C-alpha positions in Angstrom: -7.6 -19.5 56.2 -8.0 -23.3 56.4 -4.7 -25.2 56.2 -4.7 -28.4 54.1 -3.9 -31.6 55.8 -0.2 -32.6 54.9 -1.2 -36.2 54.6 -3.9 -35.4 52.1 -1.4 -33.2 50.1 1.1 -36.1 50.1 -1.5 -38.6 48.9 -2.7 -36.2 46.2 0.8 -35.6 45.0 1.5 -39.4 44.9 -1.6 -40.0 42.9 -1.0 -37.2 40.3 0.2 -38.7 37.0 3.7 -38.0 35.8 3.9 -36.0 32.6 5.0 -38.4 29.9 7.8 -37.3 27.6 6.8 -37.4 23.9 9.8 -39.4 22.8 9.0 -42.3 25.2 5.7 -43.0 23.4 5.7 -46.4 21.7 3.7 -44.8 18.8 6.4 -42.2 18.2 9.2 -44.7 18.4 7.5 -47.1 15.9 6.7 -44.2 13.5 10.4 -43.1 13.5 11.5 -46.7 13.0 9.2 -47.1 10.0 10.4 -43.8 8.4 14.0 -44.8 9.0 13.3 -48.3 7.5 11.8 -46.7 4.3 14.9 -44.4 3.9 17.4 -47.2 4.5 15.6 -49.5 2.1 15.3 -46.9 -0.6 18.8 -45.3 -0.6 20.7 -48.5 0.5 18.6 -51.4 -0.7 21.3 -54.0 -0.1 21.6 -53.0 3.6 17.8 -52.9 3.8 17.4 -56.4 2.5 19.9 -57.7 5.0 17.9 -56.2 7.9 15.1 -58.8 7.5 16.2 -60.8 10.6 15.2 -57.9 12.8 11.6 -58.0 11.6 11.4 -61.8 11.5 13.0 -62.1 14.9 10.4 -59.8 16.5 7.5 -61.7 14.9 9.0 -65.0 16.2 9.1 -63.6 19.7 5.4 -62.8 19.4 4.6 -66.2 18.0 6.5 -67.8 20.9 3.8 -66.8 23.3 0.6 -66.8 21.1 -0.4 -70.4 21.5 -0.2 -70.5 25.4 -1.7 -67.0 25.5 -4.8 -68.1 23.5 -5.1 -71.3 25.5 -5.0 -69.6 28.9 -7.2 -66.6 27.9 -9.9 -68.9 26.4 -10.0 -71.4 29.3 -10.1 -68.7 32.0 -12.6 -66.6 30.1 -15.0 -69.6 29.6 -14.6 -70.5 33.3 -15.5 -67.0 34.3 -18.6 -67.1 32.1 -19.6 -70.4 33.6 -22.0 -71.3 30.8 -21.1 -73.7 28.0 -24.2 -72.7 26.0 -23.2 -69.0 26.1 -19.8 -70.0 24.7 -21.5 -71.9 21.9 -23.6 -68.9 21.1 -20.5 -66.7 20.9 -18.9 -69.1 18.5 -22.0 -69.4 16.2 -22.6 -65.7 16.1 -18.9 -65.0 15.3 -19.0 -67.5 12.4 -22.2 -66.0 11.1 -20.7 -62.5 11.2 -17.4 -63.7 9.6 -19.3 -65.4 6.7 -21.4 -62.3 6.0 -18.4 -59.9 6.3 -16.2 -62.1 4.0 -18.9 -62.4 1.4 -19.5 -58.7 1.4 -15.7 -58.0 1.0 -15.5 -60.4 -1.9 -18.5 -59.0 -3.7 -17.3 -55.4 -3.0 -13.9 -56.3 -4.5 -15.5 -57.7 -7.7 -17.6 -54.5 -8.1 -14.5 -52.3 -7.7 -12.5 -54.4 -10.2 -15.3 -54.2 -12.7 -15.5 -50.5 -12.4 -11.7 -49.7 -12.4 -10.6 -52.5 -14.8 -7.0 -52.5 -13.4 -5.7 -55.2 -15.8 -7.3 -54.0 -19.0 -4.9 -53.5 -21.9 -1.9 -55.3 -20.5 -2.2 -58.3 -22.9 0.2 -60.5 -21.0 1.6 -63.6 -22.6 1.3 -66.4 -20.0 4.3 -68.3 -21.5 6.5 -65.5 -20.4 5.8 -66.2 -16.7 7.7 -68.7 -14.6 5.9 -71.5 -12.6 9.0 -72.0 -10.7 8.9 -68.5 -9.2 5.3 -69.2 -8.1 6.3 -72.5 -6.5 9.1 -70.8 -4.6 6.7 -68.1 -3.3 4.2 -70.7 -1.9 7.1 -72.7 -0.3 5.3 -76.0 -0.7 2.0 -74.8 0.9 -1.3 -76.2 -0.3 -5.0 -75.4 0.1 -7.2 -77.6 2.2 -8.7 -80.7 0.5 -12.2 -79.4 0.2 -14.5 -78.3 3.1 -14.3 -81.6 4.8 -10.5 -81.5 4.7 -10.6 -78.0 6.1 -12.7 -79.2 9.1 -10.4 -82.1 9.7 -7.4 -79.7 9.8 -9.1 -77.9 12.8 -9.0 -81.1 14.9 -5.4 -81.7 16.2 -3.9 -85.2 15.9 -1.9 -84.3 19.1 -2.5 -81.4 21.5 1.3 -81.1 21.9 1.7 -81.0 18.2 -0.9 -78.2 17.9 1.1 -76.1 20.4 4.5 -77.0 18.8 3.4 -76.0 15.3 1.5 -72.9 16.5 -1.6 -74.0 14.6 -4.0 -71.5 16.2 -7.3 -73.0 15.1 -6.3 -76.4 16.6 -5.1 -74.6 19.8 -8.4 -72.8 20.0 -10.4 -76.1 19.4 -8.7 -77.8 22.3 -9.0 -74.7 24.5 -12.8 -74.5 24.1 -13.1 -78.2 25.1 -10.8 -77.7 28.1 -12.7 -74.6 29.2 -16.1 -76.3 28.8 -14.8 -79.3 30.9 -13.9 -76.8 33.7 -17.4 -75.4 33.7 -19.1 -78.9 33.7 -16.9 -80.3 36.4 -17.2 -77.2 38.5 -14.9 -74.3 39.4 -14.7 -75.5 43.1 -13.1 -78.8 42.1 -10.9 -77.1 39.4 -9.8 -74.2 41.6 -6.2 -75.5 42.0 -5.6 -75.7 38.3 -7.4 -72.4 37.7 -5.1 -70.8 40.2 -2.1 -72.0 38.4 -3.5 -70.9 35.0 -4.2 -67.4 36.3 -0.7 -67.1 37.5 0.8 -68.4 34.3 -1.3 -65.9 32.3 0.1 -63.0 34.4 3.6 -64.3 33.6 2.7 -64.4 29.8 1.3 -60.9 30.0 4.5 -59.7 31.7 6.7 -61.3 29.0 4.6 -59.7 26.3 5.1 -56.3 27.8 8.9 -56.9 27.7 8.7 -58.1 24.0 6.9 -54.9 23.0 9.9 -52.8 24.0 11.6 -54.3 20.9 8.7 -53.3 18.6 10.5 -50.3 17.0 13.4 -52.6 16.0 11.1 -55.1 14.4 9.2 -52.4 12.5 12.5 -50.9 11.3 13.9 -54.2 10.0 10.7 -55.3 8.3 10.1 -52.0 6.5 13.8 -51.7 5.4 13.6 -55.2 4.0 10.3 -54.6 2.1 11.5 -51.4 0.5 15.0 -52.7 -0.1 13.8 -56.0 -1.7 11.0 -54.7 -3.8 11.7 -51.1 -4.3 9.4 -48.1 -4.5 9.7 -48.3 -8.3 7.3 -51.3 -8.2 4.5 -48.8 -7.5 4.6 -47.5 -11.1 4.3 -51.0 -12.6 1.1 -51.9 -10.7 -0.2 -48.4 -10.1 -3.8 -49.0 -11.1 -4.1 -52.3 -9.2 -2.6 -50.8 -6.1 -5.0 -47.8 -6.3 -7.9 -50.1 -6.8 -7.1 -52.2 -3.7 -6.2 -49.3 -1.4 -9.3 -47.3 -2.6 -11.5 -50.3 -2.0 -9.9 -50.7 1.5 -10.7 -47.1 2.4 -14.3 -47.4 1.4 -14.6 -50.8 3.3 -13.2 -49.2 6.4 -15.9 -46.5 6.1 -18.4 -49.4 6.1 -16.8 -50.8 9.2 -17.2 -47.3 10.9 -21.0 -47.5 10.2 -21.2 -51.2 11.4 -19.3 -50.5 14.6 -21.5 -47.5 15.5 -24.8 -49.0 14.4 -24.5 -52.3 16.2 -22.3 -51.5 19.2 -22.2 -47.7 19.5 -18.4 -47.8 19.2 -16.8 -44.6 17.7 -14.2 -46.3 15.5 -12.1 -43.2 15.1 -11.7 -43.0 18.8 -10.8 -46.7 18.8 -8.2 -46.2 16.1 -6.6 -43.5 18.3 -6.8 -45.8 21.3 -5.0 -48.6 19.3 -2.8 -46.4 17.2 0.4 -48.2 18.4 -0.9 -51.6 17.5 -2.1 -50.6 14.0 1.2 -48.8 13.3 3.1 -51.8 14.4 1.0 -54.1 12.2 1.7 -51.7 9.3 5.4 -51.7 10.0 5.8 -55.5 10.3 3.1 -56.4 7.7 1.8 -58.9 10.2 -1.4 -59.0 12.3 0.1 -61.8 14.4 2.6 -59.3 15.7 -0.1 -57.4 17.6 -2.6 -60.2 18.4 -1.8 -60.3 22.2 -1.9 -56.6 22.6 -5.0 -56.1 20.6 -6.8 -58.7 22.7 -5.6 -56.8 25.8 -6.9 -53.5 24.4 -10.3 -55.0 23.5 -10.7 -56.5 27.0 -9.7 -53.2 28.5 -12.3 -51.5 26.3 -15.2 -53.4 27.7 -15.3 -56.7 25.8 -15.3 -59.8 28.0 -12.2 -62.0 28.0 -14.3 -65.0 26.8 -15.6 -63.2 23.7 -12.2 -61.6 22.9 -10.4 -64.9 23.3 -12.8 -66.7 21.0 -13.4 -64.1 18.3 -9.9 -62.7 17.7 -8.0 -66.0 17.1 -10.9 -67.4 15.1 -11.1 -64.2 13.0 -7.5 -64.5 12.1 -8.5 -67.5 9.9 -12.1 -66.9 9.2 -12.4 -63.2 8.9 -9.7 -61.9 6.5 -11.7 -59.0 5.0 -8.6 -57.3 3.6 -7.4 -60.5 2.0 -10.9 -61.1 0.5 -10.9 -57.6 -1.1 -7.5 -58.2 -2.6 -8.3 -61.7 -3.9 -11.4 -60.7 -5.8 -9.7 -57.6 -7.3 -6.5 -59.6 -8.1 -8.6 -62.4 -9.8 -10.3 -60.0 -12.2 -7.0 -58.1 -12.7 -5.4 -61.4 -13.9 -8.3 -62.3 -16.1 -8.3 -58.8 -17.7 -4.5 -58.9 -18.1 -4.8 -62.1 -20.1 -7.6 -60.7 -22.2 -10.6 -62.6 -20.6 -13.9 -60.7 -20.0 -15.6 -62.8 -17.4 -19.4 -63.1 -17.5 -21.6 -62.6 -14.4 -21.9 -66.4 -14.0 -18.1 -66.9 -14.1 -17.6 -64.2 -11.5 -20.2 -65.7 -9.2 -18.6 -69.1 -9.6 -15.2 -67.5 -8.8 -16.8 -65.9 -5.8 -17.8 -69.3 -4.4 -14.4 -70.8 -4.9 -12.6 -67.8 -3.3 -15.0 -68.0 -0.4 -13.9 -71.6 0.3 -10.2 -71.3 -0.6 -9.7 -68.1 1.5 -10.8 -69.7 4.8 -8.1 -71.0 7.1 -5.3 -69.7 5.0 -3.7 -67.5 7.7 -0.1 -68.5 8.3 0.1 -70.6 5.1 3.1 -69.5 2.9 1.9 -67.6 -0.1 -1.7 -68.0 0.9 -3.0 -65.5 -1.6 -1.2 -67.2 -4.5 -2.5 -70.6 -3.4 -6.1 -69.3 -3.3 -5.8 -67.6 -6.7 -4.1 -70.7 -8.2 -6.9 -73.0 -6.8 -9.5 -70.7 -8.3 -7.8 -70.5 -11.7 -7.4 -74.3 -11.8 -11.1 -74.8 -10.8 -12.5 -72.4 -13.4 -9.9 -72.7 -16.2 -10.0 -68.9 -16.7 -6.3 -68.5 -17.2 -3.2 -70.6 -16.8 -2.2 -71.2 -13.1 1.3 -69.9 -13.9 -0.3 -66.6 -14.7 -0.7 -65.9 -11.0 3.1 -65.3 -11.0 2.2 -61.9 -12.5 1.4 -60.7 -9.0 4.7 -61.6 -7.5 5.9 -58.0 -7.6 2.7 -56.4 -6.3 1.6 -58.9 -3.6 4.0 -57.6 -0.9 2.9 -54.0 -1.5 -0.6 -55.1 -0.6 0.4 -56.3 2.9 -0.3 -52.9 4.5 -3.8 -52.8 3.1 -4.5 -56.3 4.1 -3.2 -56.2 7.6 -5.1 -53.0 8.5 -8.4 -54.1 7.1 -8.0 -57.6 8.6 -7.2 -56.3 12.0 -9.9 -53.6 12.1 -12.4 -56.0 10.7 -11.7 -58.5 13.6 -11.8 -55.7 16.2 -15.3 -54.6 14.9 -16.4 -58.3 14.9 -15.4 -58.6 18.6 -17.4 -55.5 19.5 -20.4 -56.6 17.6 -20.4 -60.2 18.9 -19.8 -59.0 22.5 -22.7 -56.5 22.2 -24.9 -59.2 20.6 -24.1 -61.6 23.5 -24.5 -58.8 26.2 -20.8 -59.2 27.1 -19.8 -55.6 26.3 -19.8 -52.7 28.7 -19.9 -49.4 26.9 -19.2 -47.3 30.0 -15.9 -49.2 30.4 -15.1 -48.5 26.8 -15.5 -44.7 27.3 -13.2 -45.0 30.3 -10.6 -46.9 28.3 -10.8 -44.4 25.3 -10.1 -41.7 27.9 -6.9 -43.3 28.9 -7.9 -45.5 31.9 -6.9 -49.1 32.5 -10.0 -50.9 33.5 -8.8 -54.3 34.7 -5.6 -55.7 36.2 -4.7 -58.2 33.5 -4.9 -55.7 30.7 -2.7 -53.3 32.7 0.0 -56.0 33.1 -0.1 -57.0 29.5 0.3 -53.3 28.4 3.0 -52.7 30.9 1.0 -50.1 32.8 0.8 -51.5 36.3 1.9 -48.2 38.0 -0.8 -46.2 36.2 -3.3 -48.9 37.1 -2.4 -48.8 40.8 -2.7 -45.0 40.8 -6.1 -45.1 39.1 -7.4 -47.7 41.6 -6.4 -45.6 44.6 -8.3 -42.6 43.1 -11.4 -44.8 42.5 -11.2 -46.2 46.0 -11.1 -42.7 47.6 -14.0 -41.7 45.4 -16.1 -44.6 46.8 -16.3 -46.3 43.4 -16.3 -50.1 42.9 -12.9 -51.7 42.4 -12.0 -52.8 38.9 -12.1 -56.6 38.1 -9.1 -58.8 37.5 -10.2 -59.1 33.9 -13.2 -58.1 31.9 -16.0 -60.5 32.5 -14.1 -61.9 35.5 -14.2 -61.5 39.3 -13.7 -58.4 41.4 -11.1 -57.9 44.1 -13.4 -59.3 46.7 -13.5 -62.6 44.9 -9.8 -63.0 44.5 -9.5 -65.6 47.2 -11.5 -67.9 45.0 -9.1 -67.9 42.1 -5.8 -66.4 43.1 -2.9 -68.2 44.7 -2.1 -66.7 48.0 1.0 -67.1 50.2 0.4 -68.9 53.5 -0.6 -66.5 56.2 1.3 -66.6 59.6 -0.9 -66.9 62.7 0.0 -63.3 63.7 -0.6 -61.8 60.3 -3.5 -59.3 60.0 -3.8 -59.1 56.2 -3.7 -61.4 53.3 -1.4 -61.3 50.3 -2.9 -58.7 47.9 -2.8 -58.6 44.1 -1.9 -55.2 42.6 -5.6 -54.2 42.2 -6.3 -54.4 45.9 -6.9 -50.9 47.2 -7.9 -51.7 50.7 -6.4 -54.6 52.8 -8.6 -57.5 53.5 -8.8 -57.5 57.3 -9.8 -60.5 59.3 -13.1 -60.2 61.2 -13.4 -61.5 64.7 -16.0 -64.3 64.9 -19.2 -63.5 66.7 -20.3 -65.4 69.8 -21.0 -69.0 69.0 -19.6 -68.6 65.4 -16.8 -70.7 64.1 -13.5 -69.4 62.6 -14.1 -66.8 59.9 -12.5 -67.7 56.5 -10.2 -65.1 55.0 -9.3 -66.7 51.7 -6.2 -68.5 53.1 -5.9 -71.6 55.3 -5.6 -70.7 58.9 
């Protein structure tokens, strides 16, 4: 009988994955936290309402790193693509997709509201509603002053001010210019600054992986506050409106399934299982911003280039709010019906145009849905602006519907645009859905460095090509061009290696008559 080599057995044992205990899963922990939050908020509403700082604190931790993350991801992604025109094409295609998707969502919402008639028979007296309550909900926010005003809001008066205020569109605007400048000047001249930015991005990814350990606490506090503050009893008051919105959302998600498969051959059910932790966290915190960094990492890990992901996701957070669009169109007809107005087709089309303009760029504005509806009511004179206060009790209950549809819509948009621009690798997507980590930066962001090292050792022994540092970026053999390396002593035989390096980079002796052979570090 042939005896196995002990060295081989040892290596095989080291490479075999450890069995993960079910209670260590982030998905399980967030699920338990949400259930606990609902119970606390329902049976002890005062305690639940006081737990709001847990949810708000977690979201603030996420917001703390979003602006530098977007800047670094976009700049390094554009530099990796090396083509300013390609970046422009991605932006134009993304905006075309966003406009079409938002228009469809608004029209679909109007159709559902006309069929279901959620506000019919309520006969609400507008004088019984308080304008002060509406003003308090919007917290002094205001809609952009026309389309020109909206465009001006994208241009930052100060780069530092854009980062300080966390105005994502302004950060993205500056990031695109910075990345384009790197491409035009040339990566060779910009290599020192790109080295620093790559290292800073790894630090941001590591911080993000630490913050995600607090996700169950954030979900628990946010859910306890929502239920404690508004109560499950609110469901009875707005039952038909809630059913109309959630039913429309489910059908719209079905449409997204078809779009994802038809245009990019992405099985969306597999994607939902792959991103179940992120979607559950978005549900628990009622915020898509809470998962923006991780969802960008997951999309990059699933085959979308960093440049496309970095451009589409942040832009989509302002331009592609499909869930909010569905809610706005249904809510508008709900209010009109509740005040006894039967809108004609012409009035509904006019309302559609106003909603299309007022809904853009509203992400992060306090009471954005109330502002958009108030602006539409004022523009068309359908019902008193104060009537929008009728939705104060129901609006928060719509958050779960909005965040899921918004998030899924932006993920589908990223797949479609990446496929459209030939920056999507479906084979990598299959590997990611099977549980692999396909690039170093995604592994760091998701806190899976050990699993990534193990998978890279297996790939190396199988003779497969090493994974890139990031999707659409360089491979291990190109690291010396972008990665900061420690000085190499004269007697050293290997270079400093990033975690993806499976085989040491060994110096080659120069041939006769040949000068010193570069090894990626100064001799």
